[in-house]
C-alpha positions as CSV (number, residue, x, y, z in Angstrom):
1,M,-5.7,73.2,111.2
2,Q,-8.8,72.2,109.2
3,L,-10.9,73.5,112.1
4,Q,-9.1,76.8,112.0
5,W,-9.7,77.1,108.2
6,K,-13.4,76.3,108.7
7,E,-13.7,78.9,111.4
8,A,-12.0,81.5,109.1
9,V,-14.4,80.7,106.3
10,I,-17.3,81.2,108.7
11,K,-16.0,84.5,109.9
12,V,-15.3,85.8,106.4
13,S,-18.7,84.6,105.3
14,Q,-20.4,86.5,108.1
15,T,-18.4,89.6,107.3
16,L,-19.4,89.5,103.7
17,D,-23.0,89.0,104.6
18,G,-24.2,87.2,101.5
19,K,-21.6,88.5,99.2
20,G,-18.8,86.3,97.7
21,L,-15.1,86.6,98.2
22,N,-13.4,87.9,95.0
23,L,-9.8,87.5,96.1
24,L,-7.7,85.0,97.9
25,I,-4.0,85.4,98.4
26,N,-2.0,82.4,99.6
27,N,1.1,83.9,101.1
28,A,1.9,81.7,104.1
29,A,5.0,79.5,103.6
30,T,7.9,77.9,105.4
31,M,11.5,77.4,104.5
32,S,14.2,75.2,105.9
33,Y,17.5,76.5,104.5
34,N,20.3,73.9,104.7
35,K,19.1,72.6,108.0
36,P,21.0,69.4,108.9
37,A,19.1,66.2,108.5
38,G,17.7,64.9,111.8
39,V,17.7,68.4,113.4
40,D,14.2,69.7,114.2
41,E,15.2,73.2,115.3
42,C,18.2,75.4,114.7
43,S,18.9,79.1,114.9
44,A,19.4,81.4,111.9
45,E,23.0,81.7,112.8
46,E,23.5,78.0,112.5
47,L,22.2,77.9,108.9
48,C,24.6,77.9,106.0
49,Y,23.9,80.3,103.2
50,D,27.2,79.8,101.3
51,E,27.5,76.1,100.8
52,P,24.9,74.3,98.6
53,A,22.9,71.7,100.6
54,G,22.1,68.7,98.4
55,V,19.4,66.1,98.9
56,E,21.6,64.2,101.4
57,K,21.1,67.0,103.8
58,C,17.4,67.1,103.3
59,S,15.6,64.6,105.6
60,P,12.3,63.1,104.7
61,K,10.7,64.7,107.7
62,E,11.9,68.2,106.6
63,L,10.6,67.6,103.1
64,T,7.2,66.5,104.4
65,D,6.9,69.3,106.9
66,V,7.7,72.0,104.3
67,F,5.5,70.3,101.7
68,N,2.6,70.2,104.2
69,V,2.7,74.0,104.7
70,N,3.6,75.2,101.2
71,V,1.5,72.8,99.1
72,S,-1.1,70.9,101.2
73,G,-1.8,74.0,103.3
74,T,-2.3,76.1,100.2
75,H,-4.6,73.6,98.7
76,S,-6.7,73.2,101.8
77,V,-7.2,76.9,102.3
78,T,-8.1,77.4,98.6
79,M,-10.7,74.6,98.7
80,A,-12.1,75.9,101.9
81,F,-12.7,79.3,100.4
82,K,-13.8,77.9,97.0
83,P,-17.6,78.3,97.7
84,L,-17.2,82.0,98.5
85,L,-14.9,82.5,95.5
86,K,-17.5,80.7,93.3
87,L,-20.3,82.9,94.7
88,S,-18.4,86.1,93.9
89,A,-17.7,84.9,90.4
90,S,-21.4,84.1,89.8
91,Q,-22.5,87.4,91.4
92,R,-20.2,89.3,89.0
93,S,-20.7,87.1,86.0
94,H,-21.0,90.2,83.8
95,L,-17.3,90.8,84.3
96,P,-14.4,89.0,82.5
97,M,-12.3,86.7,84.5
98,C,-10.2,89.0,86.8
99,C,-9.6,89.9,90.4
100,A,-12.8,91.9,90.6
101,R,-14.7,88.7,89.8
102,G,-12.8,85.8,91.4
103,A,-9.1,85.2,91.8
104,V,-6.6,83.1,93.7
105,F,-2.9,84.2,93.8
106,N,-0.3,81.8,95.1
107,L,3.0,83.3,96.1
108,S,5.7,81.1,94.6
109,S,9.4,81.7,94.1
110,E,11.9,81.9,91.2
111,V,13.9,79.1,92.9
112,S,11.0,76.8,92.0
113,S,12.0,76.9,88.4
114,I,13.2,73.5,87.3
115,E,14.6,74.9,84.1
116,N,16.7,77.5,85.9
117,T,17.9,75.3,88.8
118,D,21.7,75.0,88.9
119,K,22.4,74.7,92.6
120,S,21.1,72.3,95.2
121,F,20.4,74.7,98.2
122,A,17.0,74.9,100.0
123,V,16.0,71.5,98.6
124,S,12.7,71.1,100.5
125,Y,11.6,74.7,99.7
126,K,12.4,74.4,96.0
127,V,10.6,71.1,95.7
128,S,7.5,72.4,97.5
129,K,7.3,75.6,95.4
130,A,7.7,73.6,92.2
131,A,4.8,71.5,93.3
132,L,2.9,74.7,94.2
133,N,3.3,75.8,90.6
134,M,1.7,72.6,89.3
135,L,-1.1,72.8,91.9
136,T,-1.7,76.4,90.6
137,K,-2.0,75.2,87.0
138,I,-4.3,72.3,87.9
139,T,-6.5,74.6,90.1
140,A,-6.7,77.1,87.3
141,L,-7.9,74.5,84.9
142,D,-10.6,73.3,87.3
143,F,-11.7,76.8,88.6
144,A,-12.0,78.4,85.1
145,K,-15.4,76.8,84.5
146,D,-16.6,78.8,87.6
147,G,-15.1,82.1,86.3
148,I,-12.2,82.0,88.8
149,I,-8.5,82.6,87.8
150,C,-5.6,81.1,89.7
151,I,-2.1,82.4,89.2
152,A,1.4,81.7,90.7
153,V,3.5,84.8,91.3
154,H,7.2,85.4,92.0
155,P,7.1,88.6,94.1
156,C,10.9,89.2,93.8
157,W,13.4,88.8,96.6
158,V,12.0,91.0,99.4
159,Q,13.9,92.6,102.2
160,K,12.8,91.4,105.7
161,D,14.2,90.3,109.0
162,S,16.6,87.6,107.7
163,I,20.2,86.9,107.0
164,G,21.8,86.0,103.7
165,N,22.4,87.9,100.5
166,T,21.1,91.4,99.7
167,P,17.4,91.4,98.8
168,V,16.2,93.1,95.6
169,I,13.3,95.2,96.8
170,T,11.8,96.5,100.0
171,V,8.4,95.4,101.4
172,P,6.6,98.6,100.4
173,E,7.9,98.2,96.9
174,C,6.8,94.6,96.7
175,V,3.3,95.5,98.0
176,T,2.9,98.2,95.3
177,D,4.0,95.8,92.6
178,M,1.7,93.0,93.8
179,V,-1.3,95.3,94.0
180,H,-0.7,96.4,90.5
181,L,-0.3,92.9,89.3
182,I,-3.5,91.7,91.1
183,Q,-5.5,94.5,89.8
184,N,-4.5,94.0,86.2
185,A,-4.3,90.2,85.9
186,K,-6.6,88.8,83.2
187,E,-7.9,85.5,81.9
188,E,-4.9,85.1,79.7
189,N,-2.8,84.9,82.9
190,N,-4.8,82.0,84.3
191,G,-2.6,79.2,85.3
192,Q,0.6,81.1,84.6
193,F,3.7,81.5,86.8
194,I,4.5,85.2,86.4
195,R,6.8,87.9,87.6
196,K,5.7,91.3,88.8
197,D,5.9,92.7,85.3
198,F,3.7,90.0,83.9
199,S,6.5,88.2,82.1
200,V,6.1,84.4,82.3
201,H,8.6,82.7,84.5
202,P,10.1,79.4,83.3
203,Y,8.7,76.4,85.0
């Protein structure tokens, strides 16, 4: 995986041809919803969306696998692209901290909120996204000195090819909302966990 990231950085750098990268969106994630402990693979039809799955149904392997993608993977990609983000921020130092200068957006989820948690479903996913929020905050603190903002975003529940309860918005609606948010994010949003309307989501 590290080799793939390094290759991606090289390709992006070649495409930019001396310019920096002003925007990185970490969107990749994985979710294991109520998968029985000890089961590596199961179909969507075998997953239970109605009964809460507590920690007893979350195996250490599942927790590690999900964490590796949602947290460690995000961190690795961000650090791999840090030099290009820093270059962009320095090349556009006349601008305030914003997307046009240098920004990292990590897609989180409302289910990561510790304060709002009242059910024990999707344990590994919830834990990983809560960790992602902390990673976002720490990254924001460290990257600020280089003029780069880092923000965690809950994009709302988006309709896609999945089963479960009814989603809130469609993919085109989500894209429109995220573009607006990215274009208008400011230094004051650095390190925050926000919704599409810029309201701060409880940690």
